[in-house]
NURO-104235 format. One record per residue (C-alpha): x, y negated, z negated. Coordinates in steps of 0.25 Angstrom, whole numbers, padded with zeros to 4 digits, always signed. Example, Ala and Ser with C-alpha at 12.3 -4.5 7.8 and 13.67 -1.06 7.14 Angstrom:
<recs>
+0049+0018-0031+0055+0004-0029
</recs>
This chain:
<recs>
-0147-0011+0059-0137-0014+0051-0127-0028+0052-0113-0028+0058-0101-0025+0048-0095-0040+0041-0082-0040+0043-0070-0046+0042-0060-0044+0052-0045-0048+0047-0031-0051+0053-0038-0049+0068-0035-0056+0081-0045-0062+0090-0043-0051+0100-0045-0039+0090-0057-0045+0082-0063-0049+0097-0059-0032+0099-0068-0028+0085-0080-0035+0089-0080-0029+0102-0077-0015+0096-0088-0019+0082-0099-0025+0090-0110-0026+0081-0104-0020+0070-0095-0031+0067-0098-0043+0060-0084-0052+0058-0087-0059+0044-0072-0062+0044-0062-0065+0051-0047-0067+0049-0035-0066+0059-0027-0070+0046-0032-0058+0036-0026-0067+0024-0036-0077+0027-0049-0066+0029-0046-0061+0014-0050-0073+0008-0064-0073+0015-0064-0059+0013-0072-0058-0002-0082-0068+0004-0084-0063+0016-0087-0048+0009-0087-0042+0023-0089-0025+0024-0077-0025+0034-0063-0030+0034-0056-0026+0045-0041-0030+0043-0031-0028+0054-0018-0023+0050-0004-0027+0056+0004-0011+0057+0016-0023+0057+0012-0027+0043+0005-0017+0037+0009-0021+0022+0001-0035+0024-0011-0029+0031-0012-0019+0018-0012-0029+0009-0023-0038+0017-0030-0024+0018-0030-0022+0002-0033-0037+0000-0046-0034+0008-0049-0022+0001-0048-0028-0013-0056-0042-0009-0068-0034+0000-0068-0021-0006-0082-0019-0001-0079-0023+0013-0073-0010+0023-0057-0013+0028-0053-0009+0041-0040-0011+0046-0039-0012+0060-0026-0012+0069-0020-0010+0083-0011+0002+0080-0011+0013+0070-0003+0013+0057-0004+0026+0047+0002+0017+0036-0011+0008+0039-0021+0019+0038-0014+0025+0025-0016+0011+0018-0028+0008+0023-0034+0021+0016-0026+0017+0003-0034+0004+0003-0048+0009+0007-0048+0003+0022-0060+0008+0028-0054+0011+0043-0040+0009+0049-0042+0005+0063-0034+0005+0076-0039-0004+0085-0042+0003+0100-0039+0015+0093-0049+0017+0083-0060+0008+0088-0071+0018+0087-0068+0020+0071-0069+0006+0069-0084+0005+0076-0088+0016+0068-0084+0011+0055-0091+0000+0058-0104+0006+0062-0103+0014+0049-0101+0000+0041-0111-0006+0049-0122+0003+0042-0115+0003+0026-0122-0007+0018-0110-0018+0013-0111-0025+0000-0100-0032-0007-0094-0031-0018-0096-0038-0032-0083-0042-0039-0081-0032-0049-0067-0032-0053-0058-0021-0050-0048-0017-0059-0038-0005-0058-0029+0002-0066-0018+0008-0062-0007+0017-0070+0009+0015-0067+0010+0029-0071+0000+0041-0076-0002+0039-0089-0003+0024-0091-0016+0024-0097-0024+0019-0086-0036+0027-0089-0037+0025-0101-0036+0008-0098-0046+0010-0089-0055+0016-0095-0055+0006-0107-0054-0006-0098-0067-0003-0090-0073+0000-0106-0069-0013-0112-0075-0022-0099-0087-0012-0101-0089-0020-0113-0093-0031-0107-0109-0030-0105-0107-0038-0093-0095-0029-0086-0098-0017-0078-0089-0007-0077-0083+0005-0067-0071+0014-0072-0066+0019-0060-0057+0032-0061-0048+0031-0048-0038+0042-0054-0044+0051-0047-0037+0063-0048-0033+0062-0064-0042+0051-0069-0048+0056-0082-0058+0043-0084-0068+0051-0086-0060+0061-0098-0055+0049-0103-0068+0045-0105-0074+0058-0110-0086+0056-0100-0091+0061-0087-0090+0055-0075-0097+0064-0064-0100+0051-0054-0087+0053-0047-0081+0041-0039-0082+0050-0027-0097+0051-0029-0094+0035-0030-0089+0032-0018-0101+0042-0010-0111+0035-0018-0106+0020-0014-0116+0018-0002-0129+0021-0012-0122+0012-0025-0132+0003-0033-0133+0002-0048-0141+0012-0052-0130+0023-0046-0120+0016-0051-0126+0016-0065-0131+0030-0064-0120+0037-0057-0106+0030-0063-0105+0034-0078-0104+0025-0089-0096+0027-0101-0102+0023-0114-0094+0011-0115-0098+0005-0103-0091+0007-0089-0094+0016-0079-0085+0028-0074-0081+0033-0060-0071+0044-0063-0064+0052-0053-0072+0064-0044-0075+0078-0051-0068+0085-0039-0052+0081-0035-0055+0082-0021-0065+0071-0023-0053+0062-0028-0044+0066-0015-0055+0061-0006-0057+0047-0013-0052+0037-0003-0047+0021-0006-0057+0015+0003-0069+0025-0005-0064+0019-0019-0063+0004-0013-0076+0005-0010-0080+0011-0023-0075+0001-0031-0081-0009-0022-0095-0004-0023-0094-0003-0039-0089-0018-0039-0103-0020-0035-0108-0014-0048-0098-0016-0059-0089-0027-0063-0077-0021-0066-0071-0008-0060-0059-0001-0069-0050+0009-0059-0042+0018-0066-0032+0021-0055-0023+0030-0063-0009+0029-0061-0008+0040-0046-0014+0032-0037-0022+0038-0027-0029+0032-0014-0042+0029-0021-0034+0024-0032-0026+0015-0023-0040+0011-0019-0044+0008-0034-0034-0002-0035-0034-0008-0022-0046-0013-0026-0044-0019-0039-0044-0033-0042-0033-0031-0051-0025-0017-0054-0019-0013-0066-0009-0006-0069-0006+0002-0082+0008+0004-0087+0014+0007-0099+0030+0004-0105+0036+0017-0103+0046+0014-0088+0040+0024-0080+0027+0017-0082+0034+0004-0078+0041+0009-0066+0028+0014-0061+0021-0001-0063+0032-0007-0054+0027+0003-0044+0013+0002-0047+0014-0014-0046+0021-0013-0033+0010-0005-0027-0002-0014-0033+0005-0026-0027+0008-0019-0012-0009-0015-0013-0014-0028-0019-0003-0038-0010+0001-0042-0024+0002-0043-0038-0012-0051-0044-0020-0039-0045-0010-0030-0053-0009-0031-0069+0000-0021-0077-0005-0017-0092+0006-0010-0101-0003+0001-0106+0001+0007-0122+0010-0007-0122+0021-0005-0135+0029-0018-0140+0041-0008-0140+0039-0003-0127+0043-0011-0114+0042-0025-0114+0030-0030-0105+0042-0039-0101+0050-0028-0096+0039-0020-0087+0034-0033-0082+0050-0036-0076+0048-0023-0070+0038-0021-0063+0038-0034-0060+0022-0038-0065+0016-0044-0075+0010-0036-0087-0003-0040-0089-0008-0032-0101-0004-0023-0110-0012-0011-0118-0008-0008-0132-0003+0005-0136-0014+0013-0142-0013+0028-0141-0021+0033-0154-0033+0026-0148-0031+0029-0133-0030+0042-0136-0040+0044-0145-0050+0037-0133-0046+0048-0123-0047+0059-0133-0061+0053-0136-0067+0049-0123-0068+0035-0128-0064+0019-0124-0055+0012-0134-0068+0002-0137-0074+0017-0141-0062+0022-0148-0054+0012-0152-0062-0002-0151-0052-0010-0160-0039-0006-0154-0029-0014-0148-0028-0007-0136-0044-0008-0134-0041-0024-0134-0028-0023-0125-0037-0015-0115-0048-0024-0116-0040-0037-0114-0037-0029-0099-0049-0035-0095-0044-0050-0095-0034-0045-0084-0046-0045-0074-0057-0051-0082-0060-0063-0090-0074-0062-0090-0077-0049-0099-0078-0050-0114-0067-0042-0121-0071-0039-0136-0064-0027-0145-0064-0026-0158-0050-0027-0161-0052-0042-0158-0067-0046-0159-0065-0056-0149-0063-0061-0133-0052-0058-0129-0045-0068-0121-0035-0068-0110-0022-0062-0115
</recs>
């Protein structure tokens, strides 16, 4: 017989906890209980529960959803169940966006909650490793987000101790396979369907690997499959991937879908890719506001100025407008980047000694101080910059 579901209960009063225990009975194993959910957040990564039940207050929905997003980030392998005593359509919509497993109104959805726990009890629960997830989000279309994501994955994969996955979440317009001149027959949709039987052999045999060493999960071959992917499926896929990869680079594109938001929400760091053009700067300010609401703070946000030129808008002016520091710049090298796209190659193959190749490699320092970064342009390890 399967074991009860190890669960964390956050934000519940004593009476409601007793009601849940009575309803769920032998299906529930309370591994952590905190009436103040903020206190519970500290312990969650150490407990690694299979389910987190968060009570949300419709009177302060914004705070409750910030807590929910933090839970999805800190324990992505756990199923998040949002619980309240009254129905709220906005809460349901937001729950879908962040990948919650269920939204329950106590007294009305008790049967659904019981069935959810019965199903979870039959599932195998494994805590995830600490693979780093980095998403790249374009301020708008045409920022070079996909090119940066591809070449960043390639730079990471140069270090033999890294195992890197490039995840294409620009599901309707993603072009990773085209950029790389690479067949990507195994899609994210198929990966989601295979989550229960993942092992190292499955990863190595099914997910296509680029010749420079990184693995690629691209968009589904059918448009209707892309539309059917939901945020919670993407979050589960990334959580599962962290068991097998040291780094997951997410190309979230510019037009965020539900799936793209799921990928960004799960990220340890989100890089907004911007240029020095005014429309891009304006859009970057909006992206900063969006991610600040999504994350609850700005500590996981970085801005990278792509195609940077000294004669363009200064970094200081961009920072002043968007209200956030510029973390790094990547030089403008249209010739080498265009040649890479035309030939289906990455910069390390086409222009290993170019300044742009070194600039992209140095982006690794935004989230990883351990990876060795060596390029022919410098013939030495880069330090912090």
